[in-house]
C-alpha positions as CSV (number, residue, x, y, z in Angstrom):
1,M,-6.8,-53.3,27.8
2,K,-8.3,-56.3,26.4
3,L,-6.4,-57.8,23.3
4,K,-8.7,-58.9,20.4
5,H,-8.5,-62.6,19.9
6,L,-7.5,-63.4,16.5
7,N,-9.0,-66.9,15.1
8,I,-6.2,-67.1,12.4
9,A,-4.0,-70.2,12.3
10,L,-2.0,-69.6,9.4
11,L,1.8,-69.1,9.9
12,A,1.1,-66.2,7.4
13,A,-1.6,-64.6,9.6
14,A,0.2,-64.1,13.0
15,G,1.9,-61.0,14.6
16,F,-0.3,-58.0,13.5
17,M,1.7,-55.1,14.9
18,F,1.7,-51.8,13.2
19,Q,4.9,-50.7,11.5
20,G,5.0,-47.1,10.3
21,C,6.6,-45.6,7.1
22,S,7.8,-42.2,6.3
23,N,4.6,-40.8,4.8
24,D,2.6,-38.8,6.9
25,F,-0.5,-41.0,6.8
26,L,1.7,-44.0,7.5
27,D,3.8,-42.7,10.2
28,V,1.9,-44.6,13.0
29,P,3.4,-45.8,16.3
30,S,3.6,-49.5,17.0
31,T,0.3,-50.6,18.8
32,E,-1.5,-53.7,19.6
33,I,-4.9,-54.8,17.9
34,I,-7.8,-53.7,20.3
35,E,-11.4,-54.0,20.3
36,A,-13.3,-50.9,19.2
37,G,-15.4,-51.4,22.5
38,D,-12.3,-50.9,24.9
39,S,-12.7,-47.8,27.1
40,D,-9.0,-46.8,26.7
41,V,-8.7,-47.0,22.8
42,K,-5.8,-44.9,21.5
43,V,-5.9,-46.2,18.0
44,T,-8.2,-44.6,15.5
45,P,-9.8,-46.5,12.5
46,E,-7.4,-44.5,10.3
47,E,-4.3,-45.4,12.1
48,F,-5.3,-49.1,11.7
49,V,-5.8,-48.9,7.9
50,N,-2.2,-47.0,8.1
51,G,-1.0,-50.2,9.4
52,I,-1.9,-52.2,6.3
53,Y,0.2,-49.8,4.1
54,G,3.1,-50.1,6.4
55,M,3.3,-53.8,5.5
56,F,4.6,-52.8,2.1
57,T,7.7,-51.2,3.9
58,E,9.2,-54.3,5.2
59,W,12.5,-56.2,4.3
60,D,10.6,-58.9,2.4
61,Y,10.0,-56.4,-0.4
62,A,13.8,-55.7,-0.8
63,F,14.8,-59.1,-1.3
64,S,12.5,-62.1,-1.0
65,F,10.0,-60.0,-3.3
66,L,12.8,-59.6,-6.0
67,A,13.5,-63.2,-6.2
68,I,10.0,-64.4,-7.0
69,T,9.0,-61.7,-9.4
70,D,12.4,-60.6,-11.2
71,M,15.3,-62.9,-10.7
72,I,13.2,-65.9,-11.6
73,S,12.3,-64.5,-14.9
74,D,14.5,-63.7,-18.1
75,N,14.4,-60.0,-17.2
76,S,17.1,-60.3,-14.5
77,D,19.7,-62.4,-12.8
78,K,20.8,-62.8,-9.1
79,G,23.7,-60.6,-9.6
80,S,26.1,-59.6,-6.8
81,E,29.3,-61.8,-6.4
82,I,29.2,-65.1,-7.8
83,S,30.1,-66.5,-4.2
84,D,27.2,-65.0,-2.8
85,P,23.9,-66.7,-3.5
86,G,21.8,-64.4,-1.6
87,G,20.4,-67.3,0.6
88,D,18.0,-68.8,-1.9
89,K,18.5,-66.2,-4.6
90,M,20.7,-68.3,-6.9
91,L,18.0,-71.0,-6.7
92,F,15.4,-68.7,-8.1
93,D,17.7,-67.5,-10.8
94,E,18.4,-71.2,-11.8
95,L,14.9,-72.5,-11.4
96,T,16.1,-75.1,-8.7
97,F,14.1,-73.6,-5.8
98,T,12.2,-76.1,-3.4
99,T,9.4,-76.1,-0.9
100,T,11.8,-75.0,1.9
101,A,12.7,-71.6,0.0
102,G,12.7,-69.0,2.4
103,S,11.9,-66.3,-0.1
104,L,8.5,-68.0,-0.9
105,E,7.8,-68.4,2.8
106,S,8.5,-64.9,3.4
107,M,6.2,-63.5,0.8
108,W,3.4,-66.2,1.5
109,Q,3.5,-64.9,5.2
110,R,3.8,-61.2,4.3
111,W,0.7,-61.1,2.1
112,Y,-1.5,-63.4,4.3
113,K,-0.4,-60.9,7.3
114,S,-1.5,-57.8,5.1
115,I,-4.8,-59.6,4.4
116,G,-5.4,-60.5,8.1
117,R,-4.6,-56.9,8.9
118,A,-7.0,-55.5,6.2
119,T,-9.9,-57.8,7.4
120,E,-9.4,-56.8,11.1
121,S,-9.2,-53.1,10.0
122,I,-12.5,-53.5,8.4
123,K,-14.0,-54.9,11.4
124,Y,-12.8,-52.4,13.6
125,T,-13.9,-49.5,11.4
126,E,-17.3,-50.9,11.1
127,E,-17.6,-51.3,14.8
128,F,-15.8,-48.1,15.8
129,G,-18.8,-45.7,15.7
130,L,-17.6,-43.3,13.1
131,T,-20.5,-40.8,12.2
132,D,-19.2,-39.8,9.0
133,A,-20.3,-42.2,6.7
134,A,-18.2,-41.1,3.6
135,Y,-15.2,-41.1,5.8
136,K,-16.0,-44.6,7.3
137,N,-16.6,-46.0,3.9
138,R,-13.5,-44.5,2.7
139,L,-11.3,-46.3,5.2
140,I,-13.1,-49.6,4.6
141,G,-12.5,-49.2,0.8
142,E,-8.9,-48.7,1.3
143,A,-8.7,-51.8,3.4
144,Q,-10.6,-53.9,0.7
145,Y,-8.4,-52.6,-2.0
146,L,-5.3,-53.6,-0.1
147,R,-6.8,-57.0,0.7
148,A,-7.5,-57.6,-2.9
149,L,-4.1,-56.5,-4.0
150,N,-2.5,-59.1,-1.6
151,Y,-4.8,-61.9,-2.4
152,F,-4.0,-61.0,-6.2
153,Y,-0.3,-61.7,-5.5
154,L,-1.2,-64.9,-3.6
155,V,-3.5,-66.5,-6.4
156,R,-1.2,-65.6,-9.2
157,G,1.6,-67.4,-7.5
158,W,0.0,-70.4,-5.9
159,G,-3.3,-70.9,-7.7
160,D,-5.7,-72.5,-5.4
161,I,-5.2,-70.7,-1.9
162,P,-7.1,-70.5,1.5
163,I,-9.4,-67.5,1.7
164,Q,-8.4,-66.5,5.2
165,E,-11.7,-65.2,6.1
166,I,-13.3,-68.7,5.4
167,S,-10.7,-71.1,6.4
168,V,-6.9,-71.1,7.2
169,S,-6.4,-74.4,5.8
170,E,-8.6,-75.3,3.0
171,R,-7.5,-74.4,-0.5
172,K,-10.3,-72.8,-2.3
173,P,-10.1,-73.0,-6.4
174,A,-8.7,-70.1,-8.0
175,N,-11.6,-69.0,-9.7
176,E,-13.5,-68.6,-6.2
177,V,-10.3,-66.5,-5.0
178,Y,-10.6,-64.4,-8.1
179,D,-14.5,-63.8,-7.4
180,Y,-13.4,-62.9,-3.8
181,I,-10.9,-60.4,-5.3
182,V,-13.5,-59.0,-7.7
183,A,-16.2,-58.5,-5.0
184,D,-13.5,-56.6,-2.9
185,L,-12.6,-54.2,-5.8
186,L,-16.0,-53.6,-6.8
187,A,-16.9,-52.6,-3.1
188,A,-13.8,-50.5,-2.9
189,I,-14.8,-48.7,-6.2
190,G,-18.1,-47.5,-4.6
191,N,-16.3,-46.5,-1.4
192,L,-13.3,-44.7,-2.5
193,P,-12.7,-41.1,-3.8
194,E,-10.8,-40.0,-7.0
195,K,-7.3,-39.3,-6.6
196,S,-7.9,-35.7,-7.0
197,A,-10.2,-35.6,-4.1
198,Y,-7.6,-36.5,-1.6
199,P,-5.8,-33.3,0.4
200,A,-1.9,-33.3,-0.3
201,K,-1.3,-34.8,3.4
202,D,-3.1,-38.1,2.0
203,L,-1.6,-38.5,-1.5
204,G,-0.7,-42.1,-2.1
205,R,-3.7,-43.6,-0.3
206,A,-5.8,-46.1,-2.4
207,T,-8.2,-44.3,-4.9
208,K,-11.3,-45.2,-6.8
209,G,-8.8,-45.3,-9.9
210,A,-6.4,-47.6,-8.2
211,A,-9.2,-50.0,-7.5
212,Q,-10.6,-49.8,-11.2
213,A,-7.1,-50.2,-12.6
214,L,-6.4,-53.3,-10.6
215,L,-10.0,-54.6,-11.4
216,A,-8.9,-54.2,-15.0
217,K,-5.7,-56.2,-14.5
218,V,-7.5,-58.9,-12.5
219,Y,-10.1,-59.3,-15.5
220,L,-7.2,-59.5,-17.8
221,Y,-5.8,-62.4,-15.8
222,R,-9.2,-64.1,-16.1
223,Q,-9.4,-63.5,-19.8
224,D,-12.6,-61.6,-19.2
225,W,-11.6,-59.1,-22.2
226,Q,-14.9,-57.3,-22.2
227,N,-14.8,-56.1,-18.6
228,A,-11.0,-55.7,-18.7
229,F,-11.4,-53.3,-21.7
230,T,-14.2,-51.4,-20.1
231,M,-12.6,-50.8,-17.0
232,A,-9.4,-49.8,-18.5
233,K,-11.2,-47.4,-20.6
234,T,-12.9,-46.1,-17.5
235,V,-9.4,-45.3,-15.9
236,I,-8.0,-43.7,-18.9
237,G,-11.4,-41.6,-19.6
238,S,-11.5,-40.4,-15.9
239,G,-9.2,-37.5,-16.4
240,Q,-7.5,-38.2,-13.4
241,Y,-4.1,-39.5,-14.9
242,S,-2.0,-38.8,-17.9
243,L,1.5,-40.2,-19.3
244,E,4.6,-38.7,-18.0
245,T,6.3,-37.1,-21.0
246,D,9.6,-38.3,-20.1
247,Y,9.7,-42.0,-19.6
248,A,13.0,-41.8,-17.7
249,K,11.5,-39.7,-15.1
250,I,8.9,-42.1,-14.0
251,W,10.9,-43.5,-11.1
252,R,12.5,-40.3,-9.9
253,A,11.6,-38.5,-6.4
254,E,10.0,-35.6,-8.6
255,T,7.2,-37.7,-10.0
256,E,6.3,-39.8,-7.0
257,N,2.5,-40.1,-6.7
258,G,2.5,-37.9,-10.0
259,K,0.3,-37.8,-12.9
260,E,0.9,-41.2,-14.2
261,S,0.9,-42.8,-10.9
262,I,-2.3,-44.8,-10.0
263,F,-0.8,-46.6,-6.9
264,E,2.6,-46.8,-5.3
265,F,4.2,-48.6,-2.3
266,Q,5.0,-45.6,-0.1
267,G,8.6,-45.0,0.9
268,R,9.0,-41.2,1.2
269,G,8.2,-38.5,3.8
270,Q,9.6,-35.1,4.7
271,S,12.8,-36.9,5.7
272,I,14.3,-40.3,4.9
273,A,13.0,-42.6,7.6
274,H,11.8,-46.2,7.5
275,G,11.0,-46.3,3.9
276,I,10.8,-49.5,2.0
277,Q,13.6,-51.2,3.9
278,Q,16.6,-51.6,1.8
279,Y,15.0,-51.7,-1.5
280,S,17.3,-49.4,-3.1
281,E,20.4,-50.8,-1.0
282,T,19.9,-54.5,-2.2
283,Q,19.6,-53.4,-5.9
284,G,22.3,-50.6,-6.0
285,P,25.8,-51.0,-7.7
286,R,28.3,-53.1,-6.0
287,G,31.9,-52.2,-5.7
288,G,33.9,-49.7,-8.0
289,T,33.9,-45.9,-7.7
290,T,30.4,-45.6,-6.2
291,P,29.6,-48.6,-4.0
292,I,26.0,-47.9,-3.0
293,G,24.6,-51.3,-2.8
294,W,24.7,-55.1,-2.7
295,G,24.3,-55.7,-6.4
296,F,21.3,-58.0,-6.5
297,N,18.6,-58.4,-9.1
298,T,20.6,-57.3,-12.3
299,P,19.0,-56.9,-15.6
300,S,19.9,-59.6,-18.0
301,Q,21.6,-59.7,-21.2
302,N,18.5,-61.3,-22.4
303,L,16.7,-58.0,-21.5
304,V,19.3,-56.0,-23.2
305,D,18.9,-57.8,-26.3
306,A,15.1,-57.3,-26.1
307,F,15.6,-53.4,-26.1
308,D,18.1,-53.7,-28.8
309,A,15.8,-55.8,-31.1
310,E,13.3,-53.2,-30.7
311,G,15.7,-50.2,-31.2
312,D,14.3,-49.1,-27.7
313,A,17.0,-46.9,-26.6
314,I,14.9,-44.7,-24.2
315,R,13.4,-47.4,-22.1
316,K,16.9,-49.4,-22.0
317,D,18.6,-46.5,-20.7
318,A,16.0,-45.6,-18.3
319,T,15.6,-49.1,-16.8
320,I,19.4,-50.2,-16.8
321,I,22.5,-48.7,-15.2
322,F,25.5,-49.8,-17.4
323,D,28.9,-50.0,-15.9
324,G,30.9,-46.9,-16.8
325,E,27.8,-44.7,-17.0
326,T,27.2,-41.3,-15.5
327,L,23.7,-41.2,-14.3
328,W,21.3,-38.1,-14.6
329,D,22.2,-36.9,-11.2
330,G,26.0,-36.7,-12.1
331,T,26.8,-40.0,-10.2
332,L,29.5,-42.1,-12.0
333,I,29.1,-45.9,-11.8
334,S,32.4,-47.5,-12.7
335,S,34.4,-50.6,-12.2
336,T,31.5,-52.4,-10.3
337,I,31.3,-56.1,-9.9
338,N,28.3,-56.5,-12.2
339,P,28.0,-55.1,-15.9
340,R,24.3,-53.8,-15.1
341,Y,21.9,-52.6,-12.4
342,N,18.4,-51.8,-11.9
343,E,18.1,-48.0,-12.6
344,K,14.3,-48.1,-11.4
345,A,15.4,-48.9,-8.0
346,F,18.1,-46.3,-7.9
347,S,17.6,-43.3,-5.4
348,S,19.6,-40.3,-5.9
349,A,19.1,-39.0,-2.0
350,N,19.2,-42.5,-0.4
351,R,22.7,-43.6,-2.1
352,G,23.0,-47.0,-0.4
353,S,21.5,-46.2,3.0
354,G,19.5,-49.0,4.4
355,D,16.4,-47.1,5.4
356,G,15.4,-46.0,1.6
357,D,13.1,-43.2,0.4
358,K,12.1,-44.9,-2.8
359,N,8.4,-45.4,-3.9
360,I,7.7,-48.7,-5.6
361,R,5.5,-48.0,-8.6
362,Y,2.8,-50.6,-8.4
363,M,0.3,-49.5,-11.2
364,R,0.5,-46.6,-13.4
365,L,-1.2,-45.4,-16.5
366,G,1.3,-46.9,-19.1
367,E,0.3,-50.4,-17.9
368,V,-3.3,-49.4,-18.0
369,Y,-2.8,-48.5,-21.9
370,L,-1.4,-52.0,-22.6
371,I,-4.2,-53.8,-20.7
372,L,-6.7,-52.0,-22.9
373,A,-4.8,-52.8,-25.9
374,E,-4.5,-56.4,-25.1
375,A,-8.2,-56.7,-24.2
376,A,-9.3,-54.9,-27.3
377,N,-7.1,-57.1,-29.5
378,E,-8.8,-60.3,-28.0
379,L,-12.3,-58.5,-28.7
380,N,-11.0,-58.0,-32.2
381,N,-11.4,-54.3,-31.9
382,N,-8.2,-53.6,-34.0
383,S,-8.5,-49.7,-33.8
384,E,-8.7,-49.4,-30.1
385,A,-5.8,-52.0,-29.6
386,L,-3.6,-50.1,-32.0
387,A,-4.3,-46.6,-30.5
388,A,-3.7,-47.7,-27.0
389,L,-0.4,-49.6,-27.9
390,N,0.9,-46.8,-30.0
391,M,0.2,-44.4,-27.0
392,V,2.8,-46.3,-25.2
393,R,5.3,-46.4,-27.9
394,D,5.0,-42.8,-29.2
395,R,6.3,-41.6,-25.7
396,V,9.5,-43.4,-26.2
397,D,9.9,-42.4,-30.1
398,L,9.3,-45.9,-31.4
399,E,7.8,-46.6,-34.7
400,I,3.9,-46.8,-34.9
401,V,2.5,-50.2,-35.2
402,N,0.1,-51.0,-37.9
403,D,-1.0,-54.7,-37.9
404,N,-4.5,-56.2,-38.2
405,N,-3.5,-59.6,-37.6
406,Q,-4.8,-60.4,-34.1
407,A,-2.2,-63.4,-33.5
408,S,0.8,-61.1,-34.4
409,L,-0.4,-58.1,-32.8
410,R,-0.9,-60.0,-29.6
411,Q,2.6,-60.9,-29.7
412,K,3.6,-57.2,-30.2
413,I,1.5,-56.2,-27.2
414,W,3.0,-58.9,-25.0
415,K,6.6,-57.8,-26.2
416,E,5.6,-54.0,-25.3
417,R,4.6,-55.0,-21.8
418,R,8.0,-56.6,-21.3
419,L,9.9,-53.4,-22.3
420,E,7.3,-50.8,-20.9
421,L,7.2,-52.7,-17.4
422,A,10.7,-54.1,-17.3
423,M,12.2,-54.5,-13.6
424,E,8.7,-53.6,-12.3
425,H,8.2,-57.0,-10.7
426,D,5.6,-58.5,-13.1
427,R,7.6,-60.2,-15.8
428,W,7.2,-63.7,-14.2
429,F,3.4,-63.4,-13.7
430,D,3.2,-62.3,-17.3
431,L,5.1,-65.4,-18.7
432,V,2.9,-67.7,-16.5
433,R,-0.2,-66.0,-17.7
434,T,0.5,-65.9,-21.3
435,K,2.0,-69.5,-21.4
436,Q,5.2,-68.1,-22.8
437,A,7.2,-69.4,-19.5
438,E,8.6,-72.4,-21.0
439,T,9.6,-70.8,-24.4
440,A,11.1,-67.7,-22.5
441,M,12.9,-69.6,-20.0
442,K,14.6,-72.1,-22.3
443,A,15.8,-69.4,-24.5
444,N,17.4,-67.9,-21.4
445,G,19.1,-71.3,-20.6
446,K,16.9,-72.2,-17.8
447,A,15.3,-75.5,-17.4
448,F,11.7,-74.8,-16.9
449,L,9.2,-77.5,-15.9
450,P,5.6,-77.7,-15.9
451,K,5.6,-77.6,-12.1
452,H,6.8,-74.1,-12.3
453,Y,3.7,-72.6,-13.5
454,L,2.8,-72.5,-9.7
455,F,4.8,-71.9,-6.6
456,P,5.0,-74.6,-4.0
457,I,3.1,-74.2,-0.8
458,P,5.9,-73.4,1.6
459,E,7.0,-76.3,3.8
460,A,6.7,-74.5,7.0
461,Q,2.9,-73.8,6.3
462,R,2.2,-77.4,5.6
463,V,4.0,-78.2,8.7
464,Q,1.6,-76.1,10.5
465,T,-1.5,-77.2,8.6
466,P,-0.7,-80.8,7.3
467,E,-4.1,-81.1,5.9
468,M,-3.3,-78.3,3.2
469,S,-2.6,-79.9,-0.2
470,Q,0.6,-79.3,-2.1
471,N,0.8,-78.2,-5.6
472,Q,1.4,-80.9,-8.3
473,D,4.8,-82.3,-8.6
474,W,6.3,-80.3,-5.7
């Protein structure tokens, strides 16, 4: 068999091997990349696409990912034993990480590997000779969505970055990267079916609604308020999604890929297999009566105070496991090393096993309502902003907001994002996007510096491509 030559020099783009997951459509054997023209092809385009999804199941999402999304923010602390730094996790908690931080290198590499796999998948599918145009376009659309999602992480974290399909060392301006993401998502919207059009065995694949919701979020980051509003409104009006009645059930097995779910990183199948490797284990309660984890990424006192200040008992209790608590499934968590743990990462079936069964909720309807609220407020559409905001608040029995002042309503919407999406791996990017990071970090006792608005290019990458520039002050 001929191996297809990959002209990709990035550290982050090497090693495209399929890794399966426990969902049916992700359960693919490890296979080398091959040319569509090879006579002994054993890999179908669908299996190739499945290999992109499999990238979400790896160890990086159980540890490095937590460091640069949650631990770095005011929502959570490193956790675990004081004597256990978790590699570089203490450095992110204290905002003292450097260009050699392993968590940054791991996620930079993971996201570029995923992008490279998506690009190769698109080429492979185009050249394979599929005769069913709708099926072919769907597979291409899935890869386009997944490529856009990975670029979105990179551009938010590092700003100007290489567009891998153009150059592996030249950093393109962030606006050009965003243009590339938008183009991929618009193409995916045209290629993908609605969620309801998938058979049960394919539940969890990228959908038209997933691409529209991510595009609404991308527009929000670009402050393209009208397009963010329009796209969020489209998702809400599609009839494909609705809010779960009980907020606490959103992260339980019974609602995975459910009515509120727009896109999830898949970790569940008929039996617990590979899953998202150790995602629940790293964050599970450490020590005590039920030692089912390592105790990392613990909700902060700052987050507890934010819930309490709002009188938000429902979301606080659904988000945080408190030491001494008996959980919804009867599990007693008592006498642990840390006072709090991330309940959204808890798996009743997994109970600390390394190979987990937990889906990570990447995008759900609750967030789309808040995207709509923020965009509407910036467009001076007070009625739409309040209606969307109050849909989210009403579910958790909070007082209805009535505020016709754009500036104060903006703050309320930002606060709502924090409480609604707490421990869902987006807080740091929100703080950076809204320019609240310096104030929020200082209020949490962390010495935020202007350089922290962007991550540094990993030193290992610059050794490989020394012509690649570094972000300012790093």
